[in-house]
Backbone bond lengths (Angstrom), bond angles and torsions (degrees), N, CA, C in turn:
res aa  C-N    CA-C-N  psi(-1)  N-CA   C-N-CA  omega(-1)  CA-C   N-CA-C  phi
1 M - - - 1.457 - - 1.525 110.58 -
2 R 1.334 117.23 -40.72 1.458 119.05 179.16 1.523 110.63 -61.22
3 D 1.330 116.56 -47.59 1.466 120.15 -179.02 1.522 111.29 -61.20
4 L 1.334 117.14 -43.75 1.456 120.64 -177.87 1.520 111.61 -65.91
5 L 1.326 117.21 -44.99 1.463 120.60 -179.45 1.523 111.23 -67.07
6 Q 1.328 117.65 -41.03 1.458 119.37 -178.13 1.520 111.85 -73.35
7 H 1.332 117.67 -28.04 1.461 120.03 173.52 1.521 110.48 -65.89
8 R 1.334 117.35 -35.79 1.466 121.82 -178.23 1.526 111.66 -79.73
9 F 1.343 118.08 -41.98 1.460 120.85 -169.69 1.530 114.39 -116.39
10 G 1.333 117.94 -3.07 1.450 120.72 -178.22 1.518 111.67 100.82
11 N 1.329 115.38 154.64 1.458 122.36 -176.98 1.519 109.23 -89.07
12 G 1.337 116.07 109.14 1.451 120.78 -179.43 1.508 113.73 -88.50
13 G 1.322 118.26 -0.93 1.460 121.08 179.81 1.510 111.61 120.10
14 S 1.317 114.86 167.50 1.455 120.16 -175.77 1.521 112.61 -79.18
15 G 1.333 117.49 -16.70 1.459 119.77 178.99 1.515 111.60 75.83
16 C 1.325 116.27 -157.41 1.465 119.72 -175.57 1.521 109.90 -98.20
17 G 1.299 115.35 149.86 1.457 121.33 177.26 1.508 109.88 -154.58
18 A 1.311 115.76 146.42 1.459 119.76 -180.00 1.523 110.07 -73.06
19 T 1.311 117.00 141.72 1.456 121.52 177.61 1.530 109.30 -89.94
20 S 1.298 116.37 174.17 1.466 119.71 -178.21 1.525 109.96 -139.05
21 G 1.304 116.02 165.23 1.459 120.11 174.29 1.509 114.28 115.79
22 W 1.346 117.82 -13.46 1.452 120.89 178.39 1.520 108.10 -109.76
23 H 1.347 116.77 -172.70 1.458 120.74 174.87 1.528 108.31 -70.28
24 S 1.309 116.53 127.42 1.466 120.25 -175.22 1.526 111.00 -110.03
25 E 1.333 114.92 151.20 1.457 123.04 172.96 1.519 108.13 -133.99
26 G 1.324 115.25 156.80 1.458 119.82 179.84 1.514 110.35 100.78
27 L 1.329 115.65 -121.24 1.456 123.31 -177.35 1.528 110.75 56.18
28 R 1.331 118.40 -148.52 1.460 122.18 -170.10 1.525 112.88 -64.46
29 T 1.319 117.88 -34.53 1.464 119.80 -177.31 1.520 112.61 -78.08
30 G 1.314 116.89 -25.19 1.456 120.13 -176.51 1.511 113.53 69.68
31 L 1.344 116.83 14.76 1.458 119.81 -178.57 1.525 110.47 -67.43
32 G 1.307 115.39 146.09 1.447 121.00 -179.20 1.514 110.09 126.83
33 D 1.322 116.11 -164.66 1.456 121.61 -175.42 1.520 113.59 -92.31
34 G 1.345 117.25 3.23 1.462 120.34 178.99 1.509 114.46 86.84
35 Y 1.342 117.79 -1.96 1.460 120.75 179.21 1.524 108.83 -87.52
36 F 1.319 115.57 92.87 1.464 122.64 -178.71 1.528 108.92 -130.46
37 G 1.310 115.52 167.41 1.453 119.63 172.44 1.512 110.32 -86.70
38 L 1.334 116.59 -167.10 1.454 120.72 -178.62 1.519 112.27 -64.45
39 G 1.324 117.58 -20.76 1.448 121.05 179.10 1.516 114.08 -84.42
40 G 1.340 117.68 -1.45 1.456 120.08 179.98 1.506 114.08 72.41
41 V 1.327 116.87 26.95 1.465 120.90 -177.69 1.517 108.72 -149.14
42 S 1.310 116.35 151.40 1.460 121.60 171.26 1.520 108.07 -135.14
43 I 1.342 115.94 156.00 1.463 120.37 173.44 1.514 107.84 -126.00
44 S 1.323 115.69 140.21 1.459 120.73 -173.52 1.519 110.92 -129.70
45 A 1.334 114.53 151.28 1.460 122.29 173.27 1.513 107.90 -143.48
46 A 1.315 116.62 153.61 1.462 121.12 -180.00 1.518 111.15 -137.58
47 S 1.328 116.87 26.98 1.461 120.96 177.04 1.523 108.94 -140.56
48 A 1.308 116.38 157.70 1.459 121.43 -177.58 1.528 111.44 -73.40
49 H 1.338 114.76 157.59 1.469 123.99 172.71 1.534 113.42 71.00
50 Q 1.327 117.17 20.71 1.459 120.07 171.07 1.533 107.87 -87.90
51 S 1.324 118.12 140.54 1.464 119.30 -173.84 1.529 111.91 -139.09
52 V 1.312 113.91 154.36 1.465 122.94 170.30 1.522 106.55 -137.75
53 Y 1.341 116.85 155.15 1.461 118.28 -178.22 1.523 110.83 -140.08
54 L 1.325 114.50 162.91 1.458 122.78 178.05 1.513 108.55 -140.88
55 E 1.334 117.12 128.20 1.461 121.73 174.60 1.519 108.42 -104.92
56 T 1.336 116.74 124.31 1.456 119.79 -173.55 1.517 110.73 -164.20
57 E 1.326 116.56 167.40 1.453 123.93 166.11 1.517 107.05 -114.69
58 C 1.325 117.71 128.19 1.456 119.46 -177.23 1.513 110.18 -158.92
59 A 1.346 114.56 161.56 1.453 121.63 174.05 1.521 111.37 -103.32
60 R 1.345 115.78 -14.45 1.463 120.18 178.49 1.517 108.69 -145.78
61 L 1.319 115.56 133.77 1.456 121.90 178.60 1.520 108.47 -119.81
62 E 1.337 116.18 134.22 1.457 120.39 174.03 1.521 108.87 -129.10
63 I 1.315 116.13 139.61 1.460 122.54 176.04 1.527 107.13 -113.44
64 D 1.330 116.07 123.61 1.459 121.66 -179.94 1.524 109.03 -104.17
65 Y 1.325 115.84 132.22 1.468 120.11 -175.86 1.525 109.46 -150.76
66 L 1.315 115.58 170.22 1.456 121.38 175.41 1.527 109.02 -90.53
67 Q 1.333 115.38 119.73 1.460 119.17 169.72 1.521 107.69 -82.03
68 Q 1.334 116.98 126.78 1.461 120.81 -174.29 1.519 110.41 -148.63
69 P 1.334 117.15 149.61 1.465 119.58 177.53 1.531 110.61 -58.30
70 G 1.314 115.66 129.22 1.457 120.00 179.91 1.504 114.30 78.55
71 G 1.332 117.45 12.00 1.461 120.76 -179.59 1.517 112.51 -63.77
72 G 1.319 115.87 149.11 1.457 121.47 -177.40 1.514 113.91 -80.49
73 S 1.319 115.97 179.10 1.458 123.34 -178.90 1.517 110.61 -105.50
74 L 1.328 115.17 152.70 1.457 122.73 179.58 1.520 109.32 -129.45
75 A 1.318 116.35 142.45 1.462 122.36 171.87 1.522 108.40 -108.19
76 L 1.338 115.81 136.83 1.457 122.00 179.52 1.523 109.30 -107.23
77 Y 1.322 115.96 129.01 1.458 122.50 177.99 1.519 109.99 -119.18
78 D 1.317 115.39 147.24 1.462 122.08 171.19 1.515 105.99 -119.43
79 G 1.354 115.63 105.44 1.451 118.42 -169.67 1.521 108.08 65.32
80 G 1.315 116.44 -125.22 1.465 119.78 177.57 1.514 113.49 -96.83
81 Q 1.341 117.66 2.04 1.461 121.31 -175.33 1.525 111.20 -94.77
82 R 1.300 116.81 128.00 1.466 121.68 177.30 1.522 108.89 -79.77
83 L 1.336 116.71 121.00 1.457 121.38 -177.36 1.519 112.73 -93.92
84 D 1.330 117.05 -40.03 1.455 118.84 -171.19 1.519 109.73 -167.75
85 E 1.316 115.25 162.50 1.453 122.15 168.91 1.521 107.71 -133.76
86 F 1.329 117.46 136.50 1.450 120.51 -179.44 1.522 109.84 -142.54
87 S 1.322 114.44 156.51 1.456 121.44 -178.31 1.521 110.32 -102.08
88 T 1.332 116.23 145.90 1.467 120.95 174.50 1.523 110.89 -100.25
89 D 1.317 117.18 10.74 1.458 121.90 179.60 1.530 109.87 -74.49
90 G 1.334 117.46 139.88 1.455 121.00 177.41 1.514 111.37 157.96
91 V 1.322 114.36 -173.36 1.460 120.69 178.28 1.526 109.10 -64.12
92 L 1.324 117.09 138.66 1.456 121.48 -176.31 1.522 110.91 -56.97
93 G 1.340 115.86 126.25 1.458 120.08 179.31 1.516 111.17 167.42
94 P 1.339 117.20 -178.87 1.464 120.76 179.71 1.519 111.15 -69.72
95 G 1.324 116.21 136.93 1.455 121.29 177.70 1.521 110.41 -121.56
96 F 1.323 115.77 150.92 1.464 120.23 178.34 1.521 108.73 -160.97
97 I 1.312 115.38 149.42 1.454 121.65 177.19 1.519 107.38 -143.77
98 S 1.342 117.20 138.78 1.461 121.80 -172.47 1.521 111.45 -120.83
99 Y 1.329 115.29 152.42 1.460 122.95 177.05 1.523 108.63 -140.02
100 E 1.328 115.49 157.55 1.468 121.55 175.15 1.522 108.07 -121.69
101 P 1.326 117.65 90.16 1.464 120.87 -177.57 1.527 111.48 -73.97
102 T 1.307 116.00 165.61 1.462 120.96 175.41 1.527 109.26 -69.25
103 P 1.338 118.47 150.99 1.468 120.41 -179.87 1.523 111.53 -59.87
104 G 1.336 114.55 149.36 1.447 119.94 177.95 1.513 112.47 121.29
105 P 1.332 117.23 178.30 1.472 120.96 -179.00 1.523 111.58 -72.85
106 H 1.328 114.65 146.67 1.465 120.76 -179.26 1.520 109.59 -139.58
107 R 1.313 114.93 153.42 1.465 122.05 167.13 1.525 106.65 -123.81
108 F 1.335 115.84 100.89 1.451 121.63 -179.04 1.528 109.36 -90.77
109 T 1.316 115.51 135.45 1.460 120.77 179.84 1.522 109.40 -130.82
110 L 1.326 116.53 133.87 1.458 122.89 172.94 1.522 108.28 -106.43
111 V 1.326 116.17 133.93 1.458 121.38 -178.62 1.528 108.57 -130.05
112 T 1.332 117.05 127.17 1.461 120.37 176.60 1.522 109.57 -68.88
113 Q 1.356 115.53 142.02 1.461 120.94 -173.36 1.525 113.77 -105.11
114 D 1.325 118.06 -9.72 1.455 120.19 -176.39 1.526 108.70 -153.49
115 S 1.307 116.21 -173.84 1.465 121.34 -177.41 1.526 111.94 -102.49
116 R 1.319 116.22 30.89 1.458 120.97 174.08 1.529 109.31 -99.10
117 P 1.328 117.61 157.29 1.473 119.94 -173.18 1.531 113.01 -68.78
118 V 1.319 114.29 138.76 1.468 122.84 175.27 1.521 107.67 -132.36
119 R 1.314 116.22 133.75 1.472 119.89 176.58 1.530 108.75 -128.20
120 L 1.325 116.17 125.19 1.466 122.55 -178.59 1.524 110.27 -109.64
121 F 1.342 115.22 146.22 1.458 121.55 178.38 1.524 112.77 -108.91
122 G 1.326 117.98 -25.47 1.462 119.07 179.87 1.511 112.31 152.21
123 W 1.332 114.17 179.88 1.460 122.58 178.04 1.525 109.09 -112.88
124 V 1.321 115.73 155.50 1.463 122.96 166.18 1.516 106.80 -122.85
125 A 1.333 117.37 129.14 1.458 121.76 179.03 1.527 108.18 -132.39
126 D 1.327 116.78 101.69 1.465 121.92 -175.50 1.520 111.41 -110.44
127 R 1.334 115.05 149.05 1.460 121.44 169.42 1.527 108.86 -99.84
128 D 1.332 115.90 177.96 1.466 119.67 -175.37 1.516 112.77 -73.88
129 A 1.319 118.46 -27.51 1.467 120.89 -176.35 1.519 109.22 -149.51
130 G 1.340 115.63 164.62 1.453 120.95 178.63 1.518 111.81 103.70
131 V 1.335 115.25 -177.79 1.452 122.37 -177.24 1.527 110.53 -94.74
132 T 1.319 116.11 133.17 1.460 122.06 168.53 1.522 107.21 -107.62
133 Y 1.322 117.02 120.46 1.469 122.38 -178.76 1.517 107.26 -118.80
134 E 1.326 116.47 108.30 1.455 121.74 -172.91 1.522 109.99 -100.57
135 A 1.328 116.10 110.70 1.461 121.45 179.08 1.521 108.58 -93.29
136 L 1.335 116.38 113.51 1.460 121.03 -171.67 1.522 110.48 -125.39
137 G 1.316 116.04 51.49 1.452 120.13 -176.28 1.521 113.36 -84.06
138 I 1.337 115.56 154.35 1.458 122.90 174.80 1.526 107.34 -124.71
139 N 1.316 117.41 120.28 1.456 121.26 -178.38 1.523 111.26 -57.12
140 G 1.331 115.87 131.59 1.451 121.32 175.93 1.514 115.15 79.07
141 A 1.330 118.19 5.41 1.462 120.74 -175.32 1.521 111.73 -77.31
142 E 1.335 115.53 156.17 1.453 123.49 172.18 1.527 108.40 -116.21
143 A 1.322 116.39 158.71 1.458 121.02 -173.79 1.523 112.09 -59.71
144 S 1.336 117.71 -35.50 1.464 121.04 -176.85 1.515 112.67 -63.80
145 L 1.344 117.05 -15.62 1.461 120.54 178.93 1.526 111.23 -56.31
146 I 1.330 117.35 -38.87 1.466 121.08 -175.61 1.524 111.13 -62.92
147 L 1.331 117.10 -28.99 1.461 120.47 179.79 1.525 112.18 -70.44
148 R 1.342 118.02 -11.40 1.460 121.41 176.14 1.531 111.60 -86.31
149 W 1.323 117.04 -12.91 1.455 120.24 -179.65 1.524 109.54 -78.77
150 D 1.315 116.86 147.71 1.454 120.97 178.59 1.527 109.92 -58.39
151 E 1.332 116.07 121.04 1.465 120.94 -172.22 1.528 112.27 -64.66
152 S 1.315 117.09 -42.45 1.459 120.80 -178.31 1.529 111.62 -65.34
153 M 1.330 116.31 -41.60 1.460 119.86 -179.23 1.520 110.77 -68.47
154 L 1.342 116.94 -41.63 1.458 120.39 177.27 1.522 110.01 -60.21
155 A 1.338 117.27 -44.18 1.464 120.78 -179.11 1.523 111.14 -62.47
156 T 1.325 116.94 -40.94 1.465 120.36 -179.03 1.511 111.71 -60.60
157 Y 1.338 116.92 -47.23 1.462 119.41 -177.47 1.528 111.36 -72.84
158 L 1.331 118.17 -34.00 1.463 119.82 174.76 1.519 110.67 -62.44
159 Q 1.313 117.13 -43.30 1.456 120.89 -179.42 1.518 111.36 -65.81
160 R 1.320 117.83 -35.13 1.458 120.21 177.47 1.521 111.03 -67.82
161 R 1.333 116.99 -35.62 1.462 118.84 178.18 1.525 111.48 -75.89
162 N 1.343 117.67 -26.73 1.458 122.96 178.43 1.531 111.32 48.64
163 P 1.331 118.48 59.77 1.469 120.55 -174.41 1.521 112.20 -71.21
164 G 1.322 115.40 146.95 1.466 119.70 171.58 1.514 110.90 -82.08
165 L 1.336 116.68 -27.77 1.463 121.80 -177.38 1.520 109.75 -146.17
166 I 1.328 115.72 132.75 1.463 122.40 172.42 1.522 107.40 -111.18
167 V 1.323 116.99 126.43 1.464 122.35 -178.96 1.523 108.69 -112.80
168 L 1.324 117.02 124.37 1.459 122.67 176.25 1.521 109.19 -111.51
169 S 1.323 116.94 134.36 1.458 121.31 179.82 1.529 108.76 -133.93
170 Y 1.314 115.52 94.80 1.467 122.21 -178.38 1.534 108.96 -139.18
171 G 1.319 115.14 168.96 1.456 119.62 171.88 1.512 114.93 126.46
172 T 1.324 117.97 -30.38 1.460 119.80 -178.75 1.523 111.17 -62.86
173 N 1.335 117.11 -45.01 1.465 120.19 179.82 1.525 111.67 -70.63
174 E 1.340 116.87 -36.57 1.453 120.19 -178.55 1.528 112.17 -65.46
175 A 1.334 117.18 -26.46 1.464 120.95 -175.98 1.528 112.45 -60.75
176 S 1.322 117.20 -27.76 1.468 120.26 179.83 1.519 112.31 -110.69
177 D 1.337 117.18 10.09 1.458 121.55 -179.74 1.528 108.76 -88.43
178 P 1.347 118.38 118.07 1.473 120.03 -178.29 1.522 113.60 -62.50
179 N 1.330 116.96 -16.95 1.464 119.42 178.25 1.523 112.28 -69.50
180 W 1.340 116.70 -14.94 1.466 120.15 -177.04 1.520 111.13 -117.35
181 R 1.313 116.74 36.31 1.460 119.45 176.24 1.525 111.51 -66.37
182 S 1.327 116.46 -25.06 1.465 120.86 177.05 1.525 108.56 -94.06
183 S 1.334 116.27 113.24 1.463 119.51 178.68 1.527 110.84 -65.53
184 E 1.351 117.18 -26.54 1.466 120.10 178.03 1.524 110.59 -65.77
185 D 1.339 116.69 -41.01 1.464 120.11 178.33 1.524 110.54 -64.92
186 Y 1.321 115.91 -42.23 1.458 119.45 -179.73 1.527 110.37 -65.12
187 Q 1.315 116.52 -41.69 1.458 119.92 179.05 1.521 111.06 -61.56
188 A 1.318 117.58 -42.58 1.462 120.93 179.33 1.529 110.62 -62.33
189 M 1.341 117.04 -42.42 1.461 120.38 178.01 1.524 110.20 -63.08
190 F 1.331 116.81 -43.00 1.457 120.44 -175.69 1.527 110.54 -68.93
191 V 1.321 117.07 -36.01 1.466 120.37 174.80 1.529 109.74 -60.76
192 S 1.334 117.36 -43.93 1.460 121.19 179.34 1.524 111.12 -60.35
193 L 1.323 116.44 -40.86 1.457 120.87 179.30 1.522 110.92 -64.66
194 L 1.333 116.89 -47.84 1.459 120.25 -179.94 1.523 111.22 -62.39
195 Q 1.310 117.00 -39.99 1.461 120.68 179.33 1.523 111.15 -65.76
196 R 1.326 116.95 -36.46 1.464 119.72 178.18 1.526 110.34 -64.38
197 L 1.323 116.93 -43.90 1.460 120.35 178.80 1.523 110.85 -67.15
198 R 1.327 117.01 -41.89 1.453 120.85 179.24 1.525 110.72 -64.02
199 G 1.325 117.49 -37.47 1.450 120.48 178.33 1.514 112.83 -66.91
200 A 1.329 116.69 -31.55 1.462 120.64 -178.83 1.519 111.88 -79.00
201 T 1.323 117.00 -34.95 1.479 121.53 -175.98 1.520 108.28 -136.86
202 A 1.319 116.03 81.21 1.458 121.14 -172.86 1.526 112.57 -64.57
203 T 1.346 118.56 -25.41 1.467 120.73 -176.56 1.525 112.82 -89.70
204 A 1.321 119.02 -8.14 1.465 121.36 -177.69 1.523 110.67 -83.01
205 S 1.310 116.18 140.46 1.459 120.54 168.70 1.527 108.26 -79.73
206 I 1.323 116.04 151.51 1.470 120.87 179.81 1.519 108.54 -123.99
207 L 1.314 115.93 126.88 1.460 122.97 179.00 1.519 108.54 -118.74
208 V 1.322 116.40 125.49 1.464 122.27 178.11 1.517 109.20 -106.16
209 L 1.324 116.35 126.52 1.461 122.13 175.22 1.522 107.62 -97.90
210 G 1.311 116.70 114.80 1.455 120.37 179.79 1.519 111.55 -67.78
211 P 1.320 117.88 167.15 1.466 120.87 179.72 1.525 111.12 -68.31
212 G 1.315 115.53 150.51 1.448 120.02 173.85 1.526 111.30 -77.68
213 D 1.309 116.20 174.37 1.457 119.74 175.61 1.532 108.34 -64.12
214 R 1.319 117.01 138.13 1.462 121.37 -178.00 1.516 109.25 -137.34
215 W 1.337 115.55 133.10 1.460 121.79 179.42 1.524 110.01 -118.76
216 A 1.312 115.53 159.80 1.462 122.17 174.69 1.524 108.41 -148.43
217 Q 1.322 115.54 162.85 1.457 119.86 178.59 1.526 110.45 -89.41
218 Y 1.314 115.35 128.83 1.450 122.61 175.43 1.527 107.70 -122.55
219 R 1.356 114.69 108.74 1.467 121.20 -175.47 1.523 111.18 54.59
220 G 1.328 114.23 42.18 1.454 120.61 175.49 1.510 115.34 82.07
221 V 1.322 117.53 2.34 1.465 121.15 -179.14 1.525 109.35 -114.07
222 W 1.335 116.54 130.52 1.453 121.02 178.08 1.528 109.71 -77.74
223 R 1.325 116.14 130.50 1.460 120.52 171.36 1.528 108.97 -155.32
224 E 1.311 116.22 165.97 1.454 120.88 -175.13 1.525 111.42 -65.95
225 V 1.335 115.29 141.03 1.458 120.53 174.88 1.524 108.28 -65.88
226 P 1.316 118.58 120.94 1.464 120.48 -172.20 1.524 114.33 -64.89
227 G 1.321 118.67 -22.22 1.464 120.62 -177.46 1.511 114.88 -72.04
228 I 1.350 117.55 -13.76 1.458 120.41 -177.77 1.526 111.23 -59.75
229 D 1.330 117.69 -43.07 1.465 120.95 -177.20 1.524 111.21 -56.94
230 G 1.324 116.87 -46.79 1.455 120.42 -177.91 1.513 112.98 -65.52
231 I 1.346 116.90 -37.89 1.460 120.70 -179.99 1.525 110.40 -67.79
232 V 1.332 116.48 -44.29 1.467 119.97 178.94 1.529 110.72 -60.08
233 A 1.315 116.63 -45.90 1.462 120.41 -179.50 1.527 111.07 -64.32
234 A 1.329 116.99 -41.90 1.464 120.44 -178.51 1.528 111.17 -65.33
235 Q 1.337 116.58 -42.81 1.463 119.46 179.26 1.531 110.73 -65.70
236 R 1.331 116.26 -42.39 1.465 119.60 179.86 1.537 110.66 -61.27
237 N 1.323 116.73 -44.37 1.458 120.50 -179.61 1.527 110.98 -66.20
238 A 1.335 116.97 -39.99 1.461 120.27 178.66 1.525 110.98 -63.17
239 C 1.319 116.22 -41.42 1.467 119.99 178.71 1.525 110.84 -64.25
240 R 1.312 116.30 -39.17 1.464 119.70 177.93 1.528 110.49 -63.50
241 E 1.328 116.49 -40.36 1.464 120.68 -178.30 1.524 112.21 -67.38
242 V 1.335 117.20 -39.95 1.463 121.16 -175.72 1.529 111.31 -96.81
243 R 1.323 116.73 1.18 1.473 122.79 178.37 1.526 111.31 63.00
244 C 1.327 114.99 54.65 1.459 122.84 173.42 1.529 108.70 -114.97
245 A 1.320 115.94 161.86 1.462 120.44 177.13 1.525 110.11 -84.81
246 F 1.336 116.26 145.66 1.467 121.19 177.95 1.522 109.06 -126.75
247 W 1.333 115.54 130.26 1.470 122.44 178.53 1.519 107.17 -114.77
248 D 1.311 116.96 115.09 1.457 122.32 -175.62 1.523 109.42 -82.30
249 T 1.327 116.21 95.49 1.465 121.09 -176.86 1.522 111.19 -60.99
250 R 1.326 117.55 -42.89 1.457 120.38 -178.90 1.524 110.54 -61.63
251 E 1.310 116.84 -44.40 1.459 119.97 179.65 1.516 110.74 -63.97
252 R 1.343 116.69 -38.05 1.474 121.14 -179.99 1.525 110.67 -68.70
253 M 1.335 117.27 -26.30 1.460 121.13 175.82 1.530 111.99 -72.35
254 G 1.314 116.29 -21.77 1.464 120.24 -176.94 1.513 112.90 132.26
255 G 1.343 116.52 1.38 1.453 120.11 177.23 1.517 112.99 95.86
256 E 1.314 115.48 -173.66 1.455 122.04 -178.07 1.528 110.73 -58.29
257 G 1.326 115.89 129.06 1.459 120.86 -179.13 1.516 114.14 93.23
258 A 1.338 117.60 -2.61 1.465 120.27 -175.61 1.521 112.69 -67.05
259 M 1.326 117.75 -25.76 1.461 119.97 -176.83 1.529 111.57 -58.39
260 R 1.314 116.84 -37.51 1.468 120.13 178.96 1.527 110.59 -57.95
261 D 1.322 117.03 -43.42 1.456 120.84 179.90 1.519 111.54 -69.64
262 W 1.332 116.77 -35.28 1.462 119.45 -179.93 1.526 110.59 -68.01
263 V 1.331 117.11 -37.09 1.464 119.83 176.24 1.527 110.05 -64.06
264 T 1.329 116.53 -46.04 1.464 121.16 179.76 1.520 111.62 -59.33
265 A 1.337 116.30 -37.04 1.467 121.27 -177.52 1.520 112.94 -83.19
266 G 1.334 117.98 -1.38 1.452 121.03 -179.43 1.516 113.81 79.73
267 L 1.337 116.46 15.44 1.460 121.08 179.79 1.524 112.61 -95.23
268 A 1.323 117.33 -11.57 1.465 122.16 177.02 1.521 108.88 -136.58
269 Q 1.314 115.74 157.14 1.453 121.43 -176.10 1.530 111.00 -82.20
270 P 1.327 117.17 161.82 1.469 120.60 -177.18 1.512 114.81 -60.87
271 D 1.360 118.10 -16.92 1.463 118.83 178.04 1.527 112.12 -73.55
272 H 1.351 117.18 -6.37 1.464 122.80 178.63 1.536 112.09 60.72
273 V 1.352 116.15 26.10 1.466 121.43 177.79 1.526 110.07 -125.72
274 H 1.329 115.59 -53.81 1.459 121.66 -175.93 1.529 110.81 -95.03
275 F 1.313 114.79 156.27 1.458 120.49 -179.90 1.520 110.34 -97.01
276 T 1.309 116.49 165.70 1.456 122.04 170.20 1.524 108.25 -89.05
277 A 1.334 116.98 171.64 1.464 119.85 179.54 1.536 111.42 -56.68
278 P 1.349 119.60 -45.65 1.473 118.50 176.36 1.528 112.54 -61.73
279 G 1.328 116.86 -33.69 1.460 119.73 178.87 1.518 112.09 -67.21
280 Y 1.317 116.60 -43.65 1.463 119.81 177.92 1.533 110.44 -63.97
281 R 1.330 116.53 -38.13 1.466 118.77 178.38 1.522 110.58 -65.95
282 R 1.332 117.18 -37.89 1.462 119.14 178.80 1.525 110.85 -64.90
283 L 1.339 117.34 -41.53 1.460 119.83 177.23 1.531 110.78 -63.66
284 A 1.334 116.49 -41.18 1.467 119.89 178.57 1.525 110.79 -62.15
285 D 1.339 117.09 -41.91 1.467 120.33 178.05 1.522 111.15 -60.42
286 A 1.336 115.94 -44.00 1.463 120.05 -178.92 1.521 111.00 -65.42
287 L 1.334 116.99 -44.18 1.456 120.86 179.50 1.522 110.58 -64.12
288 F 1.313 116.66 -43.46 1.464 120.59 179.75 1.528 110.75 -60.46
289 Q 1.326 117.01 -46.25 1.457 119.88 -179.54 1.524 111.28 -62.49
290 D 1.318 117.47 -39.65 1.465 120.29 179.84 1.523 111.25 -68.24
291 V 1.325 117.21 -41.58 1.462 120.56 179.14 1.525 110.73 -66.27
292 I 1.335 116.29 -45.73 1.458 119.66 -179.07 1.528 110.60 -66.15
293 G 1.333 117.42 -34.18 1.461 119.70 176.42 1.521 111.21 -59.71
294 Q 1.342 116.66 -43.98 1.460 120.41 177.32 1.532 111.52 -67.80
295 Y 1.321 115.87 -35.33 1.464 120.17 178.00 1.529 111.04 -63.49
296 E 1.329 116.71 -42.06 1.458 119.81 179.99 1.532 110.94 -66.07
297 I 1.335 116.63 -37.65 1.466 119.70 175.77 1.528 109.80 -62.16
298 Y 1.307 116.22 -44.16 1.472 121.23 178.56 1.522 110.79 -58.96
299 R 1.348 116.85 -46.57 1.466 120.12 -179.15 1.520 110.80 -61.96
300 K 1.330 116.66 -42.02 1.468 119.90 -178.64 1.528 110.39 -64.11
301 V 1.327 116.37 -43.71 1.468 119.40 179.42 1.519 110.54 -62.42
302 R 1.331 117.09 -43.39 1.455 120.11 -179.89 1.522 111.15 -63.13
303 L 1.340 116.57 -42.87 1.465 119.60 -179.74 1.522 111.09 -67.11
304 D 1.338 116.44 -41.26 1.466 119.35 178.56 1.521 110.56 -63.41
305 T 1.320 116.39 -40.98 1.462 120.45 179.29 1.518 110.70 -63.97
306 A 1.335 116.47 -41.15 1.462 120.27 179.09 1.524 111.52 -65.28
307 D 1.355 116.60 -38.64 1.462 120.15 -179.69 1.525 111.79 -66.12
308 R 1.355 116.61 -32.61 1.463 119.55 -178.03 1.522 112.99 -84.70
309 A 1.335 116.72 -15.08 1.460 120.32 -178.08 1.518 110.53 -74.56
310 P 1.365 117.84 155.93 1.465 120.28 172.62 1.506 110.39 -54.47
311 H 1.322 116.02 151.56 1.462 120.80 -172.19 1.525 112.09 -54.56
312 G 1.333 116.99 -46.02 1.458 119.85 -178.39 1.517 112.03 -63.90
313 Q 1.355 116.08 -38.72 1.455 119.50 179.80 1.524 111.01 -68.43
314 A 1.344 116.69 -39.67 1.456 120.31 178.92 1.516 111.20 -60.36
315 N 1.334 115.59 -43.06 1.462 117.96 178.99 1.519 111.31 -63.54
316 Q 1.334 114.87 -38.06 1.468 118.07 178.75 1.510 110.91 -63.76
317 D 1.385 118.25 -41.37 1.454 121.18 179.99 1.513 111.21 -63.34
318 H 1.332 116.69 -38.80 1.448 118.50 -179.08 1.517 110.46 -71.25
């Protein structure tokens, strides 16, 4: 999806991503105090000379971190040049610091300066124009995980990113989770999640990608996981209630039972759950075409409306 969108509209930058190499909290279990970045993960260090780096081209760099009492200091380098040093000490809450580097490739490195605690959430690397598509998935996660994240901190970072579109893709794992045998309970949870995101970013559109077809072996026989139907229905109803878009991945695959054909065609793996690289690309192509189709309809309606408006009003709209 990132490649397709950036080919159409230009490369706006790699966006934010969680770093690795330090002590991590969050991820699939959501364990910790809920203070995570948009990726649902944080990395921490409490000794000097620990470093993380990012190689990118960007016009704006942002570092997201936890501001905390007694927080340590970090030095920022670009290649071998020291750009700045800043402290993460302060009242507990979301922290961020921004820079505008010169155009071109960069290798940014953060280095801890003392033995006080530092917690990082990720980098943001934006260009001046184009699409930034930030993929922030956690393997094995369920949608309810996001409700364990600190609501205020999540809202702050969402508002700073000011997204035009938020895409959620959950449901495959929930289909076999006994905690979600009641589709009504799942729908209520999903409504709460959508409302939380809508409350944080009222101007963003929200698109939910339903789970794909999923099969499992029952007494040696492959058949569809029965929980998929309830999850699809619950997500669709939740989207209708909160006025979000819903994309039925299973239906786009070919409907109930399609996973068997995708495995045969080499588009899905033998576990009948995950896709192969060609399968993921095919889903991305289908999603891109559907999104762009709606975008073109939107553009046509806007242009037609502008053409029919009084001249002064049309100029104002443009």
